[in-house]
C-alpha positions in Angstrom: 166.6 -253.2 94.1 166.7 -256.7 92.8 167.7 -256.7 89.1 164.7 -255.7 87.0 163.9 -254.9 83.4 161.1 -252.5 82.2 159.2 -253.0 78.9 157.2 -250.2 77.4 153.7 -250.3 78.8 154.5 -253.0 81.4 155.2 -252.9 85.1 158.6 -253.8 86.3 159.3 -257.5 86.2 162.2 -259.6 87.5 165.0 -259.7 85.0 165.2 -263.3 83.9 167.2 -264.7 81.0 167.3 -268.2 79.5 170.4 -269.6 78.0 170.9 -272.9 76.2 173.3 -275.6 77.4 174.3 -278.7 75.4 173.6 -281.0 78.3 171.6 -281.2 81.5 173.1 -281.3 85.0 176.7 -282.7 84.6 178.1 -285.1 87.1 174.8 -286.5 88.3 174.7 -290.2 88.8 171.8 -292.6 88.4 172.2 -294.7 91.5 172.3 -293.7 95.1 175.5 -294.0 97.1 176.0 -293.4 100.8 178.0 -290.2 101.4 181.0 -290.4 103.7 180.5 -286.7 104.7 176.8 -286.0 105.0 175.4 -282.6 104.0 174.8 -280.1 106.7 171.3 -278.9 106.1 170.9 -277.1 109.4 169.4 -273.6 108.6 168.5 -274.6 105.0 168.0 -275.2 102.2 164.5 -276.5 102.9 162.2 -279.1 101.6 158.6 -278.0 100.7 157.3 -280.1 103.6 159.3 -278.0 106.0 157.9 -274.6 105.2 154.5 -273.0 104.8 154.6 -272.5 101.0 152.5 -269.3 101.0 154.8 -267.7 103.5 157.9 -269.1 101.8 156.9 -267.5 98.4 157.0 -264.0 100.0 160.4 -262.5 99.2 161.3 -265.5 97.0 161.1 -266.0 93.2 158.9 -269.0 92.2 160.7 -271.1 89.6 158.5 -274.1 90.0 161.0 -276.7 91.3 162.8 -274.0 93.4 161.9 -271.0 95.4 165.0 -268.7 95.4 165.6 -265.8 97.7 165.5 -262.3 96.1 168.4 -260.0 97.0 169.4 -256.4 96.3 171.1 -256.1 92.9 170.5 -259.8 92.0 169.9 -261.0 88.5 168.5 -264.4 87.7 169.3 -266.5 84.6 167.7 -269.8 83.7 169.7 -272.3 81.7 167.9 -274.5 79.2 168.8 -278.0 78.0 168.7 -277.7 74.2 167.8 -281.4 73.8 164.6 -281.2 76.0 163.8 -277.5 76.0 163.5 -277.7 79.8 165.1 -275.2 82.2 167.5 -277.2 84.3 169.4 -274.6 86.4 169.1 -271.2 87.9 172.1 -268.8 88.2 171.8 -266.0 90.8 174.3 -263.3 90.0 175.2 -260.1 92.0 177.9 -258.0 90.4 180.9 -260.2 89.5 179.8 -263.2 91.7 177.3 -265.9 91.1 175.9 -269.3 92.2 174.4 -271.9 89.9 171.6 -274.1 91.4 170.6 -277.5 90.1 168.2 -279.7 91.9 167.9 -283.4 91.1 165.9 -286.4 92.4 167.7 -288.7 94.8 167.1 -292.0 96.4 165.0 -292.0 99.6 167.6 -294.0 101.6 170.9 -292.4 100.5 172.4 -289.3 98.9 174.2 -288.8 95.6 177.0 -286.4 96.5 179.8 -288.9 97.1 179.3 -290.4 93.6 178.8 -286.9 92.0 182.0 -285.6 93.5 183.9 -288.4 91.8 182.3 -287.6 88.5 183.0 -283.9 88.9 186.7 -284.6 89.6 187.0 -286.9 86.6 185.3 -284.4 84.3 187.6 -281.6 85.5 190.7 -283.7 84.7 189.4 -284.7 81.3 189.0 -281.0 80.5 192.6 -280.3 81.4 191.8 -278.8 84.8 192.2 -279.9 88.4 189.9 -280.7 91.3 190.3 -281.3 95.0 188.0 -282.0 97.9 187.9 -279.6 100.9 185.6 -278.8 103.8 182.7 -276.5 102.9 179.7 -274.9 104.5 177.5 -277.9 103.7 180.1 -280.7 104.2 182.7 -281.8 101.7 182.9 -279.5 98.6 184.8 -279.7 95.4 187.2 -276.9 94.4 187.9 -276.8 90.7 190.0 -274.9 88.2 189.2 -275.7 84.6 189.9 -274.1 81.2 187.0 -272.4 79.6 186.5 -270.2 76.5 186.0 -266.5 77.3 183.6 -264.4 75.2 186.6 -263.1 73.2 187.6 -266.6 72.2 190.6 -266.9 74.5 191.1 -269.8 76.9 191.1 -268.8 80.5 191.2 -270.7 83.8 188.0 -270.5 85.8 187.9 -271.4 89.4 184.7 -272.7 91.1 183.5 -274.2 94.3 180.9 -276.9 94.2 178.7 -277.9 97.2 175.7 -280.2 97.4 173.0 -280.6 99.9 171.1 -283.9 100.3 167.4 -283.4 101.2 164.4 -285.7 101.3 164.6 -287.5 97.9 166.5 -284.6 96.3 170.0 -283.2 96.0 170.6 -279.4 95.5 173.9 -278.7 93.8 175.4 -275.2 94.2 178.3 -274.0 92.1 179.9 -270.8 93.3 181.6 -268.7 90.6 183.5 -265.4 90.2 184.2 -263.4 93.3 182.2 -265.9 95.4 185.2 -268.3 95.0 187.9 -266.1 96.6 186.3 -263.4 98.7 185.1 -264.7 102.1 182.3 -262.1 102.6 180.9 -262.6 99.1 181.0 -266.3 99.4 179.1 -266.2 102.7 176.5 -263.9 101.1 175.8 -266.5 98.5 175.9 -269.4 101.0 173.0 -267.6 102.7 171.1 -267.4 99.4 171.5 -271.1 99.0 170.3 -271.7 102.5 167.1 -269.7 101.9 166.3 -271.9 98.8 163.2 -274.1 99.0 163.2 -277.3 96.9 159.8 -278.4 95.5 160.4 -281.9 94.2 156.7 -283.0 94.1 155.4 -286.5 94.5 155.8 -287.8 91.0 158.1 -290.8 90.5 161.6 -289.7 89.3 164.7 -291.7 88.7 167.8 -290.7 90.8 169.7 -288.0 89.0 166.6 -286.7 87.0 166.7 -282.9 87.0 163.8 -281.1 88.8 162.6 -278.9 86.0 162.4 -275.1 86.5 160.2 -272.5 84.9 160.3 -268.7 84.5 158.4 -266.7 87.1 154.7 -266.2 86.2 154.1 -263.4 83.7 157.7 -263.1 82.7 158.8 -263.3 79.1 162.6 -264.0 79.3 165.1 -263.1 76.7 166.9 -266.1 75.1 170.7 -265.7 74.6 172.2 -269.1 73.6 175.4 -267.4 72.6 176.3 -266.6 76.2 176.1 -269.9 78.2 177.5 -269.9 81.7 180.7 -272.0 81.9 180.7 -274.1 85.1 
């Protein structure tokens, strides 16, 4: 079963947690830039205009700005920008592997990924880590190793793989963590979850780089655990 939590007197509900982050989506630029390696969006993820939404919601979790595919054993965590109180990303975790999804608005005529890659690389180096570009399932990806603080207070090196997919006026950024970075079968499993994602940007004007806000599934009252933010 997909990760669930029971409360006394309630039916089973999806297990959703909120955590607090100090900032919103890192590495997102405010101006569009033509990407030298366009995203491969064949087979997904999808724009809301490309699916029948009622059908798409079947088997997916509705987070407002994203519909994410449910999977056996999966736990879902929402991360909140403490400055705005808005949920800015969703983390899909299965055992010791995860993918973090952040969707942002993008220019109609060009994508953001080339500029964002540059910022990701600079941020990794500033934090004392390293970054390199490599071929990925959606085009050029970033492979990072950066120092982070473990729950026990020790500094450890955390690898991650960052992909992004440019859609119609949006970019979906996927950061693969844990076993999804070094086990081919696990990585492919999470790639398929990303491909099944539906982005619901809406028609409201948004500046390039603005995060598409998420919300907990209807009827869910998530636990808040700001002491355990995901390091990405």
